[in-house]
BALOBA-1460 file (C-alpha; in Angstrom, 3 decimals):
// residues 271
<rec num="1" residu="m" x="0.084" y="0.183" z="0.067"/>
<rec num="2" residu="n" x="1.434" y="3.335" z="-1.037"/>
<rec num="3" residu="i" x="0.109" y="6.570" z="0.764"/>
<rec num="4" residu="n" x="0.457" y="10.017" z="-0.479"/>
<rec num="5" residu="q" x="0.568" y="12.615" z="1.988"/>
<rec num="6" residu="n" x="-2.158" y="14.647" z="0.374"/>
<rec num="7" residu="n" x="-4.689" y="11.820" z="0.659"/>
<rec num="8" residu="i" x="-4.784" y="10.684" z="4.093"/>
<rec num="9" residu="k" x="-4.865" y="11.785" z="7.822"/>
<rec num="10" residu="a" x="-1.636" y="10.647" z="8.899"/>
<rec num="11" residu="w" x="-3.051" y="9.860" z="12.359"/>
<rec num="12" residu="t" x="-5.023" y="7.086" z="10.776"/>
<rec num="13" residu="i" x="-1.940" y="5.328" z="8.753"/>
<rec num="14" residu="p" x="-1.992" y="1.689" z="9.213"/>
<rec num="15" residu="e" x="1.127" y="-0.192" z="10.174"/>
<rec num="16" residu="g" x="2.663" y="-1.693" z="7.165"/>
<rec num="17" residu="a" x="1.763" y="1.285" z="4.887"/>
<rec num="18" residu="v" x="4.308" y="3.242" z="2.760"/>
<rec num="19" residu="f" x="3.986" y="6.850" z="3.550"/>
<rec num="20" residu="k" x="5.248" y="8.958" z="0.810"/>
<rec num="21" residu="v" x="6.047" y="12.719" z="1.176"/>
<rec num="22" residu="v" x="6.032" y="14.767" z="-2.015"/>
<rec num="23" residu="d" x="6.785" y="18.420" z="-2.948"/>
<rec num="24" residu="s" x="4.348" y="20.939" z="-4.909"/>
<rec num="25" residu="n" x="5.485" y="19.085" z="-8.047"/>
<rec num="26" residu="n" x="4.442" y="15.727" z="-6.944"/>
<rec num="27" residu="v" x="8.255" y="14.779" z="-6.857"/>
<rec num="28" residu="t" x="8.788" y="12.217" z="-4.178"/>
<rec num="29" residu="l" x="10.967" y="13.430" z="-1.220"/>
<rec num="30" residu="w" x="11.225" y="10.513" z="0.714"/>
<rec num="31" residu="e" x="9.216" y="7.083" z="1.071"/>
<rec num="32" residu="r" x="9.375" y="5.028" z="3.928"/>
<rec num="33" residu="p" x="7.022" y="2.249" z="5.723"/>
<rec num="34" residu="y" x="5.036" y="3.192" z="9.027"/>
<rec num="35" residu="v" x="5.667" y="0.698" z="11.774"/>
<rec num="36" residu="e" x="3.996" y="1.368" z="15.222"/>
<rec num="37" residu="e" x="6.921" y="0.433" z="17.495"/>
<rec num="38" residu="c" x="9.355" y="2.009" z="20.122"/>
<rec num="39" residu="f" x="10.774" y="5.227" z="19.352"/>
<rec num="40" residu="a" x="13.654" y="5.008" z="17.180"/>
<rec num="41" residu="i" x="16.595" y="7.001" z="15.335"/>
<rec num="42" residu="n" x="17.372" y="5.756" z="12.031"/>
<rec num="43" residu="k" x="20.332" y="6.528" z="9.743"/>
<rec num="44" residu="c" x="18.684" y="7.841" z="6.376"/>
<rec num="45" residu="n" x="21.384" y="5.953" z="4.026"/>
<rec num="46" residu="p" x="22.494" y="2.831" z="5.639"/>
<rec num="47" residu="n" x="25.019" y="2.664" z="2.746"/>
<rec num="48" residu="d" x="26.647" y="5.653" z="4.051"/>
<rec num="49" residu="s" x="30.060" y="4.893" z="5.565"/>
<rec num="50" residu="t" x="29.508" y="7.393" z="8.345"/>
<rec num="51" residu="a" x="28.908" y="5.679" z="11.467"/>
<rec num="52" residu="l" x="25.739" y="6.892" z="13.220"/>
<rec num="53" residu="v" x="26.342" y="8.554" z="16.419"/>
<rec num="54" residu="v" x="23.969" y="9.597" z="18.717"/>
<rec num="55" residu="s" x="25.035" y="12.033" z="21.453"/>
<rec num="56" residu="i" x="22.762" y="13.064" z="24.284"/>
<rec num="57" residu="d" x="23.307" y="16.668" z="26.046"/>
<rec num="58" residu="n" x="21.955" y="16.758" z="29.752"/>
<rec num="59" residu="g" x="21.864" y="20.047" z="30.728"/>
<rec num="60" residu="t" x="19.144" y="19.621" z="33.376"/>
<rec num="61" residu="g" x="21.418" y="19.160" z="36.399"/>
<rec num="62" residu="i" x="19.089" y="15.842" z="37.172"/>
<rec num="63" residu="s" x="20.380" y="12.335" z="36.624"/>
<rec num="64" residu="h" x="18.459" y="10.840" z="33.690"/>
<rec num="65" residu="t" x="18.493" y="6.982" z="32.901"/>
<rec num="66" residu="f" x="18.026" y="5.910" z="29.366"/>
<rec num="67" residu="y" x="17.807" y="2.405" z="27.748"/>
<rec num="68" residu="y" x="18.920" y="1.595" z="24.419"/>
<rec num="69" residu="s" x="18.940" y="-1.123" z="21.745"/>
<rec num="70" residu="w" x="19.723" y="-1.835" z="18.167"/>
<rec num="71" residu="d" x="17.261" y="-4.608" z="17.749"/>
<rec num="72" residu="n" x="14.393" y="-3.719" z="20.158"/>
<rec num="73" residu="t" x="14.958" y="-7.038" z="22.011"/>
<rec num="74" residu="v" x="18.331" y="-6.630" z="24.019"/>
<rec num="75" residu="w" x="18.465" y="-3.551" z="26.066"/>
<rec num="76" residu="y" x="21.266" y="-1.472" z="27.946"/>
<rec num="77" residu="t" x="21.070" y="1.095" z="30.394"/>
<rec num="78" residu="l" x="22.894" y="4.479" z="30.014"/>
<rec num="79" residu="t" x="22.769" y="7.035" z="33.051"/>
<rec num="80" residu="n" x="23.681" y="10.652" z="32.727"/>
<rec num="81" residu="s" x="24.032" y="12.881" z="35.585"/>
<rec num="82" residu="g" x="25.035" y="15.957" z="33.644"/>
<rec num="83" residu="g" x="27.026" y="16.832" z="30.245"/>
<rec num="84" residu="f" x="27.410" y="14.652" z="27.244"/>
<rec num="85" residu="s" x="26.905" y="10.930" z="26.633"/>
<rec num="86" residu="y" x="27.367" y="8.962" z="23.480"/>
<rec num="87" residu="i" x="26.071" y="5.844" z="21.901"/>
<rec num="88" residu="d" x="28.147" y="4.932" z="18.868"/>
<rec num="89" residu="c" x="26.155" y="2.522" z="16.149"/>
<rec num="90" residu="t" x="29.029" y="1.736" z="14.238"/>
<rec num="91" residu="i" x="27.505" y="-1.549" z="12.743"/>
<rec num="92" residu="h" x="23.824" y="-0.416" z="13.301"/>
<rec num="93" residu="n" x="21.545" y="1.857" z="11.218"/>
<rec num="94" residu="k" x="19.005" y="2.079" z="13.844"/>
<rec num="95" residu="l" x="18.754" y="3.073" z="17.482"/>
<rec num="96" residu="y" x="15.871" y="2.481" z="19.862"/>
<rec num="97" residu="i" x="15.598" y="4.606" z="22.941"/>
<rec num="98" residu="k" x="13.415" y="4.664" z="25.935"/>
<rec num="99" residu="h" x="13.203" y="6.993" z="29.108"/>
<rec num="100" residu="d" x="11.011" y="7.462" z="32.129"/>
<rec num="101" residu="g" x="9.678" y="11.001" z="33.036"/>
<rec num="102" residu="g" x="10.147" y="14.467" z="31.375"/>
<rec num="103" residu="l" x="13.172" y="15.170" z="29.185"/>
<rec num="104" residu="g" x="12.502" y="18.829" z="29.899"/>
<rec num="105" residu="r" x="12.149" y="20.044" z="33.447"/>
<rec num="106" residu="l" x="11.894" y="23.306" z="35.433"/>
<rec num="107" residu="s" x="15.132" y="24.615" z="36.938"/>
<rec num="108" residu="s" x="14.968" y="27.995" z="39.351"/>
<rec num="109" residu="g" x="11.942" y="28.573" z="37.203"/>
<rec num="110" residu="n" x="13.389" y="28.249" z="34.074"/>
<rec num="111" residu="p" x="12.844" y="25.346" z="31.670"/>
<rec num="112" residu="v" x="15.936" y="22.909" z="30.811"/>
<rec num="113" residu="g" x="16.088" y="19.802" z="28.625"/>
<rec num="114" residu="v" x="17.960" y="17.019" z="27.246"/>
<rec num="115" residu="i" x="19.077" y="17.151" z="23.782"/>
<rec num="116" residu="f" x="19.468" y="14.536" z="21.228"/>
<rec num="117" residu="f" x="22.083" y="15.367" z="18.367"/>
<rec num="118" residu="t" x="23.179" y="13.058" z="15.665"/>
<rec num="119" residu="n" x="26.523" y="13.355" z="13.136"/>
<rec num="120" residu="t" x="24.532" y="12.224" z="10.127"/>
<rec num="121" residu="p" x="21.245" y="12.571" z="8.197"/>
<rec num="122" residu="v" x="18.524" y="10.695" z="10.265"/>
<rec num="123" residu="y" x="14.664" y="10.131" z="10.430"/>
<rec num="124" residu="l" x="12.576" y="9.317" z="13.532"/>
<rec num="125" residu="t" x="10.173" y="6.576" z="13.757"/>
<rec num="126" residu="g" x="7.972" y="4.915" z="16.207"/>
<rec num="127" residu="n" x="6.309" y="6.586" z="19.083"/>
<rec num="128" residu="a" x="7.298" y="9.301" z="21.489"/>
<rec num="129" residu="s" x="5.495" y="8.078" z="24.371"/>
<rec num="130" residu="w" x="8.587" y="5.635" z="24.800"/>
<rec num="131" residu="l" x="10.623" y="8.885" z="25.574"/>
<rec num="132" residu="i" x="8.683" y="9.774" z="28.541"/>
<rec num="133" residu="n" x="7.435" y="6.054" z="30.057"/>
<rec num="134" residu="q" x="9.569" y="3.238" z="29.218"/>
<rec num="135" residu="n" x="6.270" y="1.032" z="28.931"/>
<rec num="136" residu="g" x="5.045" y="3.064" z="25.894"/>
<rec num="137" residu="p" x="1.871" y="4.581" z="24.732"/>
<rec num="138" residu="n" x="-0.455" y="2.272" z="26.635"/>
<rec num="139" residu="s" x="0.668" y="3.629" z="29.846"/>
<rec num="140" residu="i" x="-0.242" y="7.168" z="28.927"/>
<rec num="141" residu="t" x="-3.888" y="7.602" z="29.334"/>
<rec num="142" residu="s" x="-4.478" y="11.235" z="30.462"/>
<rec num="143" residu="d" x="-3.038" y="14.578" z="29.904"/>
<rec num="144" residu="s" x="-1.461" y="14.096" z="33.464"/>
<rec num="145" residu="d" x="0.654" y="11.379" z="32.439"/>
<rec num="146" residu="i" x="2.187" y="13.943" z="30.079"/>
<rec num="147" residu="p" x="5.001" y="15.944" z="32.158"/>
<rec num="148" residu="v" x="5.117" y="19.563" z="31.704"/>
<rec num="149" residu="y" x="7.879" y="20.601" z="29.499"/>
<rec num="150" residu="a" x="8.138" y="16.701" z="28.473"/>
<rec num="151" residu="f" x="9.546" y="17.586" z="25.269"/>
<rec num="152" residu="y" x="11.313" y="20.742" z="25.774"/>
<rec num="153" residu="n" x="14.472" y="21.442" z="23.156"/>
<rec num="154" residu="t" x="14.534" y="17.659" z="22.626"/>
<rec num="155" residu="f" x="15.977" y="18.000" z="19.013"/>
<rec num="156" residu="i" x="16.748" y="21.658" z="18.935"/>
<rec num="157" residu="n" x="19.232" y="22.832" z="16.366"/>
<rec num="158" residu="n" x="19.418" y="19.220" z="14.556"/>
<rec num="159" residu="f" x="19.788" y="19.869" z="11.020"/>
<rec num="160" residu="f" x="20.172" y="16.037" z="10.286"/>
<rec num="161" residu="i" x="16.813" y="15.145" z="10.906"/>
<rec num="162" residu="d" x="14.831" y="15.162" z="7.756"/>
<rec num="163" residu="a" x="11.553" y="13.731" z="8.404"/>
<rec num="164" residu="h" x="9.392" y="11.635" z="10.600"/>
<rec num="165" residu="l" x="7.393" y="8.456" z="10.645"/>
<rec num="166" residu="m" x="7.105" y="9.265" z="14.362"/>
<rec num="167" residu="k" x="3.974" y="9.727" z="16.268"/>
<rec num="168" residu="m" x="3.470" y="12.041" z="19.151"/>
<rec num="169" residu="p" x="1.481" y="11.071" z="22.349"/>
<rec num="170" residu="l" x="-2.307" y="11.070" z="21.987"/>
<rec num="171" residu="y" x="-2.396" y="13.446" z="25.180"/>
<rec num="172" residu="t" x="-0.680" y="16.916" z="25.766"/>
<rec num="173" residu="n" x="0.198" y="19.095" z="28.896"/>
<rec num="174" residu="n" x="1.245" y="22.568" z="29.316"/>
<rec num="175" residu="r" x="4.240" y="23.270" z="26.958"/>
<rec num="176" residu="c" x="4.967" y="19.669" z="26.563"/>
<rec num="177" residu="c" x="6.136" y="20.109" z="23.034"/>
<rec num="178" residu="y" x="7.753" y="23.516" z="23.502"/>
<rec num="179" residu="r" x="10.742" y="24.292" z="21.193"/>
<rec num="180" residu="m" x="10.938" y="20.552" z="20.605"/>
<rec num="181" residu="f" x="12.268" y="21.074" z="17.092"/>
<rec num="182" residu="y" x="13.149" y="24.191" z="17.131"/>
<rec num="183" residu="n" x="15.415" y="25.130" z="14.305"/>
<rec num="184" residu="n" x="15.575" y="22.133" z="12.463"/>
<rec num="185" residu="t" x="16.471" y="23.513" z="9.080"/>
<rec num="186" residu="g" x="16.604" y="20.086" z="7.501"/>
<rec num="187" residu="l" x="13.080" y="19.056" z="8.766"/>
<rec num="188" residu="l" x="10.611" y="18.205" z="5.929"/>
<rec num="189" residu="s" x="7.720" y="16.523" z="7.718"/>
<rec num="190" residu="a" x="6.479" y="16.958" z="11.027"/>
<rec num="191" residu="p" x="5.747" y="13.865" z="13.455"/>
<rec num="192" residu="i" x="2.271" y="12.903" z="13.244"/>
<rec num="193" residu="l" x="0.158" y="14.733" z="15.967"/>
<rec num="194" residu="p" x="-3.008" y="12.373" z="17.102"/>
<rec num="195" residu="a" x="-4.023" y="14.342" z="19.840"/>
<rec num="196" residu="t" x="-7.660" y="15.551" z="19.599"/>
<rec num="197" residu="q" x="-7.752" y="18.033" z="22.761"/>
<rec num="198" residu="l" x="-4.792" y="20.343" z="23.198"/>
<rec num="199" residu="t" x="-3.633" y="22.008" z="26.449"/>
<rec num="200" residu="t" x="-2.230" y="25.500" z="27.418"/>
<rec num="201" residu="n" x="0.960" y="26.266" z="25.214"/>
<rec num="202" residu="c" x="1.438" y="22.248" z="24.402"/>
<rec num="203" residu="y" x="2.537" y="23.225" z="20.903"/>
<rec num="204" residu="q" x="4.204" y="26.500" z="21.503"/>
<rec num="205" residu="d" x="7.144" y="27.070" z="19.395"/>
<rec num="206" residu="m" x="7.338" y="23.345" z="18.144"/>
<rec num="207" residu="f" x="8.443" y="23.903" z="14.792"/>
<rec num="208" residu="r" x="9.829" y="27.450" z="15.106"/>
<rec num="209" residu="g" x="12.669" y="27.891" z="12.492"/>
<rec num="210" residu="c" x="12.139" y="24.607" z="10.540"/>
<rec num="211" residu="s" x="12.657" y="26.613" z="7.496"/>
<rec num="212" residu="r" x="12.193" y="23.770" z="5.013"/>
<rec num="213" residu="l" x="9.069" y="22.246" z="6.566"/>
<rec num="214" residu="n" x="6.246" y="21.485" z="4.122"/>
<rec num="215" residu="y" x="4.115" y="18.860" z="5.706"/>
<rec num="216" residu="i" x="2.142" y="18.765" z="9.091"/>
<rec num="217" residu="s" x="-0.796" y="16.519" z="10.308"/>
<rec num="218" residu="c" x="-2.745" y="17.361" z="13.138"/>
<rec num="219" residu="a" x="-5.856" y="15.677" z="14.666"/>
<rec num="220" residu="a" x="-7.099" y="18.460" z="17.172"/>
<rec num="221" residu="t" x="-10.374" y="19.582" z="17.034"/>
<rec num="222" residu="q" x="-10.672" y="22.612" z="19.153"/>
<rec num="223" residu="n" x="-9.879" y="26.206" z="18.961"/>
<rec num="224" residu="i" x="-6.223" y="25.130" z="18.250"/>
<rec num="225" residu="v" x="-4.491" y="28.893" z="17.704"/>
<rec num="226" residu="t" x="-4.501" y="29.100" z="21.578"/>
<rec num="227" residu="y" x="-2.189" y="26.354" z="22.013"/>
<rec num="228" residu="t" x="0.143" y="26.780" z="19.137"/>
<rec num="229" residu="g" x="1.750" y="29.953" z="19.781"/>
<rec num="230" residu="n" x="4.728" y="30.810" z="17.060"/>
<rec num="231" residu="w" x="4.735" y="27.091" z="16.203"/>
<rec num="232" residu="v" x="5.462" y="27.792" z="12.514"/>
<rec num="233" residu="n" x="7.352" y="30.963" z="12.912"/>
<rec num="234" residu="g" x="10.046" y="30.840" z="10.161"/>
<rec num="235" residu="v" x="8.645" y="27.843" z="8.117"/>
<rec num="236" residu="q" x="8.471" y="28.274" z="4.754"/>
<rec num="237" residu="t" x="5.568" y="29.942" z="2.748"/>
<rec num="238" residu="t" x="6.168" y="28.636" z="-0.500"/>
<rec num="239" residu="s" x="4.048" y="25.801" z="-0.700"/>
<rec num="240" residu="g" x="2.996" y="22.795" z="1.656"/>
<rec num="241" residu="t" x="0.504" y="20.447" z="3.174"/>
<rec num="242" residu="f" x="-1.628" y="20.994" z="6.276"/>
<rec num="243" residu="i" x="-4.240" y="17.759" z="7.004"/>
<rec num="244" residu="c" x="-6.652" y="18.456" z="9.887"/>
<rec num="245" residu="p" x="-10.169" y="17.431" z="10.642"/>
<rec num="246" residu="s" x="-12.493" y="19.007" z="8.329"/>
<rec num="247" residu="s" x="-14.541" y="20.512" z="11.238"/>
<rec num="248" residu="v" x="-11.561" y="22.883" z="11.862"/>
<rec num="249" residu="e" x="-10.261" y="23.655" z="8.220"/>
<rec num="250" residu="p" x="-10.008" y="27.699" z="7.858"/>
<rec num="251" residu="g" x="-13.359" y="29.590" z="7.583"/>
<rec num="252" residu="q" x="-15.103" y="27.111" z="10.211"/>
<rec num="253" residu="p" x="-16.034" y="28.264" z="13.624"/>
<rec num="254" residu="n" x="-12.885" y="27.891" z="15.851"/>
<rec num="255" residu="g" x="-10.836" y="26.562" z="12.919"/>
<rec num="256" residu="w" x="-7.369" y="27.157" z="11.938"/>
<rec num="257" residu="t" x="-6.005" y="30.392" z="10.746"/>
<rec num="258" residu="y" x="-3.144" y="31.307" z="8.769"/>
<rec num="259" residu="g" x="0.034" y="32.663" z="10.167"/>
<rec num="260" residu="n" x="2.761" y="31.924" z="12.724"/>
<rec num="261" residu="d" x="-0.061" y="30.636" z="15.204"/>
<rec num="262" residu="g" x="-1.623" y="28.283" z="12.657"/>
<rec num="263" residu="i" x="-1.145" y="27.315" z="9.322"/>
<rec num="264" residu="p" x="1.796" y="28.615" z="7.087"/>
<rec num="265" residu="m" x="0.775" y="31.122" z="4.345"/>
<rec num="266" residu="n" x="0.142" y="29.273" z="0.781"/>
<rec num="267" residu="w" x="-0.083" y="26.000" z="2.414"/>
<rec num="268" residu="d" x="-3.012" y="23.600" z="1.239"/>
<rec num="269" residu="v" x="-5.281" y="22.359" z="3.518"/>
<rec num="270" residu="n" x="-6.714" y="18.837" z="3.040"/>
<rec num="271" residu="p" x="-5.921" y="18.772" z="-0.703"/>
């Protein structure tokens, strides 16, 4: 099954479907199968001789324990009490990661976060819920299960991330995705956003500065712009695709509007 980004709501993608992202001229930018699995970082070009290295920058001042695997079967533990940790994936093209609790925290009243970097082009797959609960999305059943600032700055300034087949949690909380992909200048496609009910500023600045972004699929069904302040500020406005429920299309009561808090200018909506 091949699924073009322009004819399906991404939050309904069936497992095993091949998801294709195209540009305004219908030229395929990337084409990959969707798998519902643990969060993973994938090397874009397995034939590239550059060994994938994932670095974890812990500026929270709080000890974090990560669990990682190359096959989603055998797991290893990495504890980071501050500074950088590195996971060398020399003979592997994929790294699964789990973690308990928010990657972002408040310190002296200011948000701080754990940041992931890579040294070669990657794409993200699986469900981001595994990054805040090592038991996965089935253990996240309400907004209160999402920590405040859960994904703060998680992938900030990582220009090696090109696209996503990653799904965000079904629930949100205050500023949970604040600046999550801030200034990802290589990002083409946003992660799948399946939450139908949003919370205060949950997606604030989420894609700010993602200058190449051209696709977002968001399942929210309420007065959205209250929760998405500046989330697409700095995103290109030449062309793009925005998928949403028909009840919140622009022009509908409490529907999306165009601009930095909503849909980038000149993007198509539910084409």
